Z-matrix of the N, CA and C atoms (Angstrom, degrees):
N
C 1 1.453
C 2 1.525 1 109.58
N 3 1.318 2 115.43 1 155.08
C 4 1.447 3 122.03 2 -179.73
C 5 1.525 4 108.72 3 -106.28
N 6 1.320 5 115.59 4 126.91
C 7 1.455 6 120.88 5 175.48
C 8 1.524 7 108.83 6 -97.48
N 9 1.309 8 115.30 7 144.50
C 10 1.455 9 121.03 8 -173.10
C 11 1.522 10 110.30 9 -131.94
N 12 1.313 11 115.61 10 138.03
C 13 1.450 12 121.62 11 177.50
C 14 1.515 13 108.78 12 -128.51
N 15 1.325 14 115.68 13 117.15
C 16 1.453 15 122.19 14 179.67
C 17 1.524 16 110.36 15 -95.84
N 18 1.311 17 115.72 16 148.30
C 19 1.451 18 120.99 17 176.55
C 20 1.521 19 109.49 18 -154.70
N 21 1.308 20 115.93 19 168.36
C 22 1.449 21 121.47 20 174.24
C 23 1.513 22 115.32 21 105.90
N 24 1.315 23 117.53 22 -5.90
C 25 1.445 24 119.90 23 179.08
C 26 1.516 25 111.74 24 -71.80
N 27 1.309 26 114.88 25 172.24
C 28 1.443 27 120.70 26 -179.87
C 29 1.500 28 111.08 27 169.47
N 30 1.307 29 115.00 28 -168.35
C 31 1.456 30 122.44 29 178.51
C 32 1.519 31 108.61 30 -104.48
N 33 1.312 32 116.19 31 129.11
C 34 1.454 33 121.04 32 -177.16
C 35 1.522 34 109.36 33 -141.44
N 36 1.309 35 116.52 34 150.95
C 37 1.454 36 121.34 35 176.99
C 38 1.525 37 110.91 36 -78.44
N 39 1.326 38 117.15 37 154.92
C 40 1.468 39 118.92 38 175.52
C 41 1.520 40 111.30 39 -52.31
N 42 1.318 41 115.54 40 137.65
C 43 1.450 42 121.54 41 -176.89
C 44 1.511 43 114.16 42 90.32
N 45 1.313 44 116.87 43 -9.17
C 46 1.443 45 121.30 44 -179.48
C 47 1.509 46 112.97 45 -80.49
N 48 1.332 47 115.00 46 -178.01
C 49 1.458 48 121.64 47 -176.39
C 50 1.514 49 111.25 48 -132.80
N 51 1.314 50 115.21 49 151.22
C 52 1.446 51 123.24 50 171.94
C 53 1.520 52 108.48 51 -142.73
N 54 1.310 53 115.76 52 153.39
C 55 1.452 54 121.13 53 174.57
C 56 1.518 55 108.49 54 -123.18
N 57 1.313 56 116.20 55 115.26
C 58 1.448 57 122.11 56 179.23
C 59 1.525 58 110.13 57 -92.73
N 60 1.319 59 115.13 58 145.23
C 61 1.451 60 121.20 59 177.23
C 62 1.513 61 109.77 60 -124.49
N 63 1.307 62 115.67 61 146.84
C 64 1.453 63 122.75 62 178.01
C 65 1.514 64 107.75 63 -134.44
N 66 1.318 65 115.92 64 113.87
C 67 1.453 66 121.49 65 179.29
C 68 1.521 67 108.86 66 -102.80
N 69 1.309 68 115.84 67 126.13
C 70 1.452 69 121.91 68 -178.03
C 71 1.520 70 110.97 69 -105.36
N 72 1.311 71 115.22 70 146.90
C 73 1.450 72 121.12 71 175.02
C 74 1.523 73 108.67 72 -141.47
N 75 1.323 74 115.96 73 161.98
C 76 1.447 75 120.92 74 -176.98
C 77 1.510 76 110.27 75 108.37
N 78 1.310 77 114.96 76 -149.40
C 79 1.460 78 120.72 77 -179.60
C 80 1.518 79 108.83 78 -84.51
N 81 1.311 80 114.77 79 100.79
C 82 1.459 81 121.39 80 -174.88
C 83 1.520 82 109.62 81 -116.00
N 84 1.297 83 115.55 82 130.47
C 85 1.453 84 121.73 83 177.07
C 86 1.514 85 109.01 84 -118.05
N 87 1.303 86 115.17 85 139.87
C 88 1.456 87 119.47 86 -177.24
C 89 1.521 88 112.75 87 -66.03
N 90 1.331 89 117.85 88 -17.26
C 91 1.452 90 120.01 89 178.42
C 92 1.526 91 112.74 90 -77.28
N 93 1.337 92 116.53 91 -12.61
C 94 1.454 93 119.31 92 177.38
C 95 1.514 94 110.97 93 -66.09
N 96 1.318 95 115.54 94 146.66
C 97 1.449 96 121.28 95 170.37
C 98 1.522 97 109.51 96 -88.56
N 99 1.301 98 116.60 97 146.79
C 100 1.450 99 121.79 98 174.16
C 101 1.510 100 109.86 99 -105.97
N 102 1.310 101 116.47 100 144.70
C 103 1.454 102 119.65 101 -174.97
C 104 1.517 103 111.41 102 -145.23
N 105 1.308 104 115.04 103 152.26
C 106 1.451 105 123.36 104 171.00
C 107 1.523 106 109.38 105 -115.59
N 108 1.313 107 115.05 106 135.22
C 109 1.445 108 123.67 107 175.24
C 110 1.520 109 108.93 108 -121.40
N 111 1.317 110 116.19 109 163.96
C 112 1.453 111 119.76 110 172.11
C 113 1.520 112 109.61 111 -144.69
N 114 1.313 113 114.62 112 154.44
C 115 1.448 114 120.85 113 177.17
C 116 1.517 115 108.77 114 -139.72
N 117 1.311 116 115.10 115 114.38
C 118 1.451 117 121.44 116 175.27
C 119 1.517 118 109.32 117 -88.74
N 120 1.307 119 116.02 118 157.84
C 121 1.455 120 121.08 119 -179.98
C 122 1.518 121 110.77 120 -56.32
N 123 1.323 122 116.14 121 127.71
C 124 1.452 123 121.39 122 178.20
C 125 1.506 124 115.27 123 78.45
N 126 1.311 125 117.79 124 6.06
C 127 1.454 126 121.35 125 -178.39
C 128 1.520 127 110.81 126 -124.00
N 129 1.316 128 115.22 127 162.09
C 130 1.451 129 121.08 128 177.49
C 131 1.524 130 110.80 129 -73.35
N 132 1.325 131 114.69 130 153.47
C 133 1.446 132 119.39 131 171.68
C 134 1.520 133 108.54 132 -66.24
N 135 1.312 134 117.00 133 135.12
C 136 1.449 135 120.90 134 -179.00
C 137 1.520 136 111.13 135 -129.45
N 138 1.301 137 114.70 136 148.54
C 139 1.452 138 120.96 137 176.44
C 140 1.519 139 108.88 138 -76.48
N 141 1.315 140 115.71 139 126.28
C 142 1.454 141 121.70 140 -178.11
C 143 1.522 142 111.64 141 -96.66
N 144 1.312 143 116.02 142 -45.73
C 145 1.459 144 120.73 143 -176.78
C 146 1.511 145 109.15 144 -158.58
N 147 1.316 146 115.77 145 151.58
C 148 1.456 147 121.02 146 178.81
C 149 1.520 148 108.61 147 -144.52
N 150 1.318 149 115.40 148 144.58
C 151 1.455 150 120.96 149 177.96
C 152 1.519 151 108.37 150 -131.43
N 153 1.312 152 116.47 151 127.86
C 154 1.449 153 121.98 152 -178.34
C 155 1.516 154 110.88 153 -81.17
N 156 1.332 155 115.26 154 174.44
C 157 1.455 156 119.86 155 177.68
C 158 1.521 157 112.18 156 -63.04
N 159 1.319 158 116.47 157 -26.43
C 160 1.454 159 121.31 158 -179.78
C 161 1.522 160 112.87 159 -88.49
N 162 1.327 161 116.83 160 -4.20
C 163 1.447 162 121.16 161 179.30
C 164 1.511 163 115.31 162 96.03
N 165 1.318 164 117.35 163 1.64
C 166 1.451 165 120.44 164 176.29
C 167 1.521 166 110.06 165 -68.50
N 168 1.305 167 116.74 166 134.72
C 169 1.459 168 121.42 167 -176.88
C 170 1.517 169 111.51 168 -120.13
N 171 1.324 170 114.82 169 150.98
C 172 1.455 171 122.62 170 172.73
C 173 1.514 172 108.02 171 -140.32
N 174 1.330 173 115.65 172 148.01
C 175 1.449 174 121.25 173 -174.60
C 176 1.518 175 111.76 174 -134.61
N 177 1.316 176 114.05 175 150.55
C 178 1.449 177 120.49 176 166.89
C 179 1.530 178 107.81 177 -58.54
N 180 1.322 179 116.78 178 136.90
C 181 1.460 180 120.16 179 -174.97
C 182 1.530 181 112.75 180 -53.73
N 183 1.310 182 116.91 181 -39.15
C 184 1.454 183 120.54 182 -174.74
C 185 1.530 184 113.83 183 -70.76
N 186 1.324 185 117.89 184 -12.31
C 187 1.461 186 120.08 185 179.70
C 188 1.517 187 112.68 186 -111.72
N 189 1.312 188 117.85 187 -3.23
C 190 1.459 189 120.81 188 -179.73
C 191 1.523 190 110.51 189 -59.02
N 192 1.315 191 115.09 190 134.34
C 193 1.447 192 120.77 191 -179.06
C 194 1.505 193 113.74 192 86.77
N 195 1.327 194 117.16 193 -12.07
C 196 1.464 195 121.38 194 -179.24
C 197 1.526 196 112.27 195 -113.87
N 198 1.322 197 116.61 196 -35.89
C 199 1.464 198 121.42 197 -177.73
C 200 1.520 199 109.80 198 -108.49
N 201 1.323 200 115.54 199 147.57
C 202 1.453 201 121.46 200 176.12
C 203 1.524 202 109.60 201 -134.75
N 204 1.313 203 116.29 202 123.61
C 205 1.456 204 121.19 203 176.27
C 206 1.522 205 108.79 204 -97.75
N 207 1.310 206 116.00 205 141.59
C 208 1.452 207 121.48 206 177.82
C 209 1.521 208 109.08 207 -146.90
N 210 1.320 209 115.94 208 168.52
C 211 1.460 210 119.52 209 -179.79
C 212 1.507 211 110.22 210 -142.97
N 213 1.315 212 114.94 211 151.14
C 214 1.450 213 123.09 212 174.87
C 215 1.520 214 105.79 213 -130.06
N 216 1.315 215 116.04 214 96.67
C 217 1.460 216 120.14 215 -175.43
C 218 1.527 217 112.53 216 -62.57
N 219 1.317 218 116.97 217 -33.16
C 220 1.454 219 120.60 218 179.61
C 221 1.521 220 111.77 219 -63.19
N 222 1.324 221 116.69 220 -28.25
C 223 1.454 222 121.92 221 179.64
C 224 1.526 223 112.61 222 -103.21
N 225 1.331 224 117.13 223 3.56
C 226 1.462 225 122.01 224 -177.27
C 227 1.523 226 111.34 225 51.09
N 228 1.302 227 115.23 226 44.71
C 229 1.453 228 120.93 227 -172.12
C 230 1.520 229 111.41 228 -131.60
N 231 1.324 230 114.94 229 139.81
C 232 1.455 231 123.14 230 171.90
C 233 1.521 232 107.36 231 -118.14
N 234 1.307 233 116.15 232 138.59
C 235 1.453 234 121.95 233 -177.94
C 236 1.519 235 110.70 234 -117.33
N 237 1.308 236 114.78 235 155.21
C 238 1.456 237 120.83 236 170.67
C 239 1.521 238 107.90 237 -134.47
N 240 1.316 239 115.66 238 106.98
C 241 1.454 240 121.43 239 174.72
C 242 1.519 241 107.78 240 -85.27
N 243 1.311 242 116.18 241 122.84
C 244 1.449 243 122.64 242 -174.94
C 245 1.524 244 108.69 243 -118.14
N 246 1.312 245 116.26 244 113.26
C 247 1.453 246 122.17 245 179.45
C 248 1.521 247 110.10 246 -116.24
N 249 1.312 248 115.44 247 163.82
C 250 1.461 249 121.95 248 178.02
C 251 1.521 250 111.35 249 49.48
N 252 1.299 251 115.61 250 47.95
C 253 1.459 252 120.65 251 -174.88
C 254 1.518 253 111.79 252 -64.92
N 255 1.317 254 114.26 253 144.31
C 256 1.449 255 123.14 254 -179.30
C 257 1.518 256 109.59 255 -120.30
N 258 1.330 257 117.69 256 156.39
C 259 1.464 258 119.43 257 178.04
C 260 1.526 259 112.81 258 -54.50
N 261 1.310 260 117.76 259 -34.60
C 262 1.454 261 120.68 260 179.83
C 263 1.523 262 113.76 261 -69.73
N 264 1.327 263 117.57 262 -7.49
C 265 1.459 264 121.13 263 172.86
C 266 1.521 265 112.16 264 -81.44
N 267 1.319 266 117.01 265 -7.74
C 268 1.458 267 120.99 266 -179.56
C 269 1.521 268 110.28 267 -60.39
N 270 1.316 269 116.18 268 125.08
C 271 1.461 270 121.61 269 -177.17
C 272 1.514 271 108.73 270 -178.60
N 273 1.319 272 114.76 271 170.07
C 274 1.453 273 120.17 272 165.73
C 275 1.516 274 107.30 273 -88.55
N 276 1.303 275 116.45 274 127.36
C 277 1.450 276 122.25 275 -177.96
C 278 1.521 277 110.11 276 -102.49
N 279 1.311 278 115.42 277 132.19
C 280 1.447 279 123.23 278 -179.48
C 281 1.522 280 109.60 279 -123.88
N 282 1.303 281 115.89 280 149.59
C 283 1.452 282 119.26 281 170.68
C 284 1.511 283 109.70 282 -111.38
N 285 1.307 284 115.55 283 162.92
C 286 1.448 285 120.40 284 174.19
C 287 1.518 286 108.94 285 -159.48
N 288 1.312 287 114.31 286 174.99
C 289 1.452 288 122.90 287 -177.49
C 290 1.516 289 108.12 288 -126.67
N 291 1.319 290 116.16 289 139.11
C 292 1.448 291 120.76 290 -177.74
C 293 1.515 292 111.28 291 -125.38
N 294 1.320 293 114.81 292 140.84
C 295 1.447 294 123.01 293 169.44
C 296 1.521 295 105.94 294 -112.04
N 297 1.306 296 116.29 295 101.32
C 298 1.450 297 119.47 296 -169.69
C 299 1.515 298 109.03 297 65.75
N 300 1.326 299 116.59 298 -124.58
C 301 1.455 300 121.75 299 178.80
C 302 1.518 301 113.31 300 -93.98
N 303 1.311 302 117.51 301 1.94
C 304 1.457 303 121.73 302 -173.61
C 305 1.521 304 111.73 303 -99.93
N 306 1.317 305 116.36 304 126.30
C 307 1.449 306 121.39 305 172.42
C 308 1.520 307 109.10 306 -72.48
N 309 1.309 308 116.79 307 129.21
C 310 1.460 309 120.93 308 -177.69
C 311 1.517 310 112.96 309 -117.70
N 312 1.306 311 117.86 310 -6.58
C 313 1.443 312 121.26 311 178.12
C 314 1.513 313 112.09 312 -94.96
N 315 1.314 314 115.57 313 152.99
C 316 1.455 315 120.98 314 172.07
C 317 1.523 316 108.54 315 -80.23
N 318 1.334 317 115.82 316 136.91
C 319 1.460 318 119.11 317 177.18
C 320 1.522 319 110.04 318 -64.33
N 321 1.315 320 115.72 319 129.45
C 322 1.447 321 120.76 320 176.39
C 323 1.512 322 111.35 321 -88.96
N 324 1.325 323 115.52 322 -165.57
C 325 1.457 324 120.37 323 179.97
C 326 1.523 325 112.69 324 -77.09
N 327 1.309 326 116.63 325 -18.45
C 328 1.444 327 120.49 326 -175.74
C 329 1.516 328 111.13 327 76.72
N 330 1.310 329 115.12 328 175.09
C 331 1.455 330 120.72 329 177.02
C 332 1.524 331 108.35 330 -134.46
N 333 1.306 332 116.10 331 131.45
C 334 1.455 333 122.00 332 -174.84
C 335 1.514 334 111.11 333 -79.40
N 336 1.315 335 115.48 334 128.34
C 337 1.456 336 122.42 335 172.90
C 338 1.522 337 107.40 336 -115.74
N 339 1.304 338 115.98 337 121.80
C 340 1.453 339 121.27 338 178.66
C 341 1.520 340 108.91 339 -123.03
N 342 1.318 341 115.71 340 121.89
C 343 1.462 342 121.86 341 179.44
C 344 1.518 343 107.07 342 -112.52
N 345 1.303 344 115.67 343 111.42
C 346 1.454 345 120.18 344 -174.10
C 347 1.516 346 110.31 345 -152.90
N 348 1.309 347 115.05 346 144.79
C 349 1.452 348 121.26 347 175.05
C 350 1.518 349 111.76 348 -93.91
């Protein structure tokens, strides 16, 4: 199993930026995709961004142009650069690892992102 530790969240004003980090440990294969999810209060967990082993990325429509997912395999780390943050981005952000369509990482504690004026 893959263990995941998220960090980098915090409180930021609208229009601000944060960079989230996800460090993975355990049985990690470079063919796995890395992904960021978020869950706001009262809402379902949703996939925010995903990056394949080849570097192909996909994003939730509402974050396109504002968020950038990247990975550093040497550091077993996936990042999420979040710019132009909006109040509706407020959520707990989680990372995970996928082998095809299957989640293979254990859900961590996540990191809270709060966007408020």
